[in-house]
N, C-alpha and C positions, 0 to 999 in steps of 0.2 A: 624259671628255666633251670634245669638240673642236668649238667653234662658230665658224664663219667668218661674222661678222655681215653683212658686205657681200654675200657670196655668198648667204646665207640671205635677206637682204632683197630682193636682185635676183630671186631665184627665187620669192618670195612675191607673190601678186597684190595683197594689201592694201598691203604696204609699197611696191611699185612704183607703185601707184595714188596713194599719198600723195605720192610724190616727183614723179611726172610730171603728175598732174592737179590735185592740190590745192595745188601750188606751196609745198610744205613742204620745209625744208632737209633734206638727206640725214641730218645728225646727229640732228635731231628725229624724222625718220621712223624711223630705226634704233632710237632710244631708245624711241619709242612701240611699235615692233614688239616689242622685247625685254621691256619692262615692262608692256605692256598686252595686246597681241595674244596673245603666248605664254601668259601666265597664263589669259587668257580661254579660249583653246583647250583648255588642260589641264582647266579647270573644266568646260567643255562636254563633254569626253570622259568625265570622271568622272560627270557628271550623266546623260548619255545611257546610259552603262553601267549605272548604278543603275536607271534607268527600264526598260531592256530586261530586266534581272534581275528587277525587281519584276513586270513583265508576265508573264514566263515562269513565275515562281513562282506567280503568281495562277492561271495556266492549269492548272498542275500540281495546285495545291491544290483547284481546282474539280473537276478530274477525279477526284482521290482522294476528295473529299467526296461525290461523286455515287454512291459505292458503298453509301451508306445507303438509296438508293432501290431500287425493284424493278428498274429498268432496269439491265442489266449493261453497263458500259463495255467498249468493244472491247479496251482495253489489258489487262483482267483475264480475258479469255477464253483457254482454256476453264476454267471453274471447275466442278468436279464437283458435281453435286447428290447428296444422299443419296437412296437408293432409297425410303425410307419416307415422304418428304415431298415436296410439290410446291413450285414456285418461289414461289407465293403464300403458302404456309404458313410456310416457313422463311426466305424472303428470301435464299436462297443462303448460309445460315449467316453471319449478320452479323459475328460476332467474327472468323471466319476471313478474310472479305473485308476487314474493317477492317485487320487486321494486315498482310495482303498489300499492301493499298493504301498503308499508311503506309510500309512498307519500300521499295516501288518508288518512291513519291513522294520519299522521302528521297534515294534514289540519283539520281533525275532532278534534284532541286534542287541537290544537290552538284555534279553534272556541269555543269549550266547555270551555276552560280556560278563554277566553275573556268574554264570556257571564256570567259565574258564578261569577267571581271576579268583574265584573262591577255591577251586581246586589248586591253583598255583600257590595261594596264600597258605593253605593247609600243608602243602609239600615243603614250603619254605620254613614254616614253623617246626615241622618235623626235623628238618636239617639242623635247626638250632636247639633241638633237644626238648621241645615242649611236649608235655603229655596232652595229647589231643582228646582223650576220652572225656575229661571234665569240660573242656572247651566245647566239644560237640554237644554234650548234654545241656550246657548253659545256652548255647545257640538255639537248641530245640525249644527250651522253655521261653526264651525271648521271642522266638518266632511265633509260638502259640499265643503269647500275650499280645504281640502286635496284630496277629490275625483277629483276635477278639476285639481289640480296640479300633481296628480300621476295617470293620466288616462292610460298611457302606462303600468305602473306597474300593475294596476288593470286588464287591458286587458290581459296582459301576464298570470296572475294568473288564471283568469277565463278560458282562452283558455286552459291552462295546465290542469286544473281540468276536464274540459269536455273531453279533449283528453285522459286522464287516464280512466275516466268513460266509454267512448265509445270504448276504446282499439283500437285506430287508428294505433298505432305501439308500439313496445317495444324493449328492449335490444336485440341486435343480428339481428334485422330485417334490410333488405336492402331497403332503402326508397329513393324516389325522392322528395325533398322539394323545387324544383325550382332552386335556386342558388347552393344548395349543394345536392349531391347525394352520398350515401355511406352507411356504416353500423352504426346503432345507438349504441353508447357506454353507454350513460346514459340518463335517462328521469327524469326531474324535473318539478315542477309546473311553473317555470319561464323560464328555459333554457333547451334545448335539444342539446346534443352534438353528432355530426356525423363525422365519419372519412371516407374520400373519398379514391378512389383508389390510389392516390398519397401519402397517409399518412397524409394529412392535416386534422387537427381536427377543425371542425366548431362548433361555439357556436351560436345557433339560438334561438332567443326569440320566445316563443310560440305564442305570439300575432301577430307576423309577418308572421306566416305560413298560407298561403292562401289555399294551396292545398297539399295533401299528396298522393304520389304514393307508395304503399307498395308492394314490390316485393317478400315478404316472407310469405304472408298469403294465405292459400288455395293451389291452384295449379298454374302451369305456362305452357306456350305453347312454344314449340320449333318449329321454322319455318326455313327451309333451302331451298334455291332456287339454283338449279344447271343448268347452261346452257348446252345444249346438241347439239347445232348447228342444222344441218339438218339430223341427223341420225334418225332412226325409233323411234318414241316416245313410241310405245308399247313395243319395246325391252328394251328401257332405263327404262321405268316404272317397268317392270318385274325384271330387275337387281337390281334396287334401292329398290324395295319392299322386295326382298329376303334378301338384306343386312340389311335393317332396322329391319326386323323380327328377324334376327340373333342376333342383338344387344339387342332387347327387351327380347329375350329368354335366354340370357346369365345370369347365376346365380348371377354374380356380379352386374348387372344392372337391374335385374328383378323387384326388389321392387321400383325402381325409376320411373317406368312407371305407370301412373294411367290408361291409355288406350293404346291399341296397336298402334304403329305408322302407319301412313297412307300416301301413295304416291298418292296425289290427282290428279296428271296429269299435263297437260300443263297449266302453269299459265300466261305466256306472250309469244308473238310471234313478233319478230323484224326482221330486215334485217340480223342480226347475227344468227338467228335460234330461236328455242324454248327454254323455261325455264321450268324445272320440279320442282314442289314444293312438299316437304316432311314435314309433321307436326307430332308432338308427344306431348301428354299431360302428363306432368311429375309433380313431387312434386316441390315445390318452391325452396327448398335447392339444388335440383339436376339439375336444369335447365342448368347451365353452363357445368356441367360434361357430361350430356346427349348430349348436343349440340356438344361438341368437339368429343365425341365418335361416334356420328352419322356422322359427317363430315368425320372423318377418315375412317369409314367403307364404306360410300358411295363412297369416292374417290378411295379406294382400289378395290372396286367392279368394278368400271368403268375401272380401269387399268387392272385388272385380266381378264376381258372379252374382252379386246381389244377395248372397246368403246371409251376410251380416245383418242386413235390414230385416230380413224375415226372421232371423234368430231373435233380434230385439223385439219384434212385434209379437213373437210367440210367447214371450215372457209376460206373465200377469203380475201386476203389483199386488202384493198380499194385502188383504183387507181384514179388518177386525170382525170377528163373529158377532159382536154386540154393536148395534148402531150407536152413533154419537148422541149425546143428550139433546142437541139442537135439532136432530133429524126428525121429521114428522113420523110419529109412531114409535119413536125411540123411547128409551127409558127416561122417565120424569119429563116427558115432552110438554105436558101441560104446565108444569111449574117453571119450565125454562123458556117459555115462549117469549117472555119479555127480555131474556138475556141477550147479550151481544153475540151474533153469529160470526163465523169466519167471513171475511171480506167486508165487514162493517154492517151487515144486515141485522136488523133487529126484529 
């Protein structure tokens, strides 16, 4: 720190005014400038910085708190609605909105605090006579070094921020993140936690997530393939269509279907017979329930109409092209006549 009191007093409006206009001795003016004006300026800088920080934090808090209302803040758009509920019924999934808002609000508050207090610190150091040029140059070098040393951390934070802003997934969504597939339990700027079907809780760094398959946004498709052997495909399609329509029309499952189920017909044809495909467009949350219910209903329909028995009868057990050794006329039949046959025959 290098303070030239005379030069500083001459360049300051208050100190110059005290010397020229108030008829105060230069020594007294310089002393007052050093022990009164300077500390007051530092205090004012700190108070103004704290006031600006408080106002900005209050604005951010009010913005994030408004997510509990029906109106969607522009900051949080676009937030995907679930296909089976309206905005009035589900309020845009409150838990998901709350966590996104808290995470984004935390980032904004931290950024505001860093910027405001950094500017205040530079102004205070300038009041004490520090040469800020070398300090700023050193800070730039240190920032570059920290940036290279913490690349993975910065990558995780940036990826997490964009993930929240783009609403790629949220709490309660079923996602496929590559190595981990399950239900999202928490979403943060650096870490996302996912619990899989075995109950294992996975902690995944946001910067390591290359792709995201979200199974809970919008709608889902149920696809069921049923082999019917060589029975009449038209008869099987009619039976399956009636059973699928009955499930879709049931009051318990009516709201789970976005579109009526459709039996599209023969999907594949092999030596074992034909395969009939049934599809249904459902809400994302109801995919597993609808799939199980449709399988049950389609299976019962085949059994009740007797098609299941005809399907089983139409299937032939594969036989070897070469007769067994013990079979008359088979390979080495003469040399194996005395060998033990199946069932104990000799």
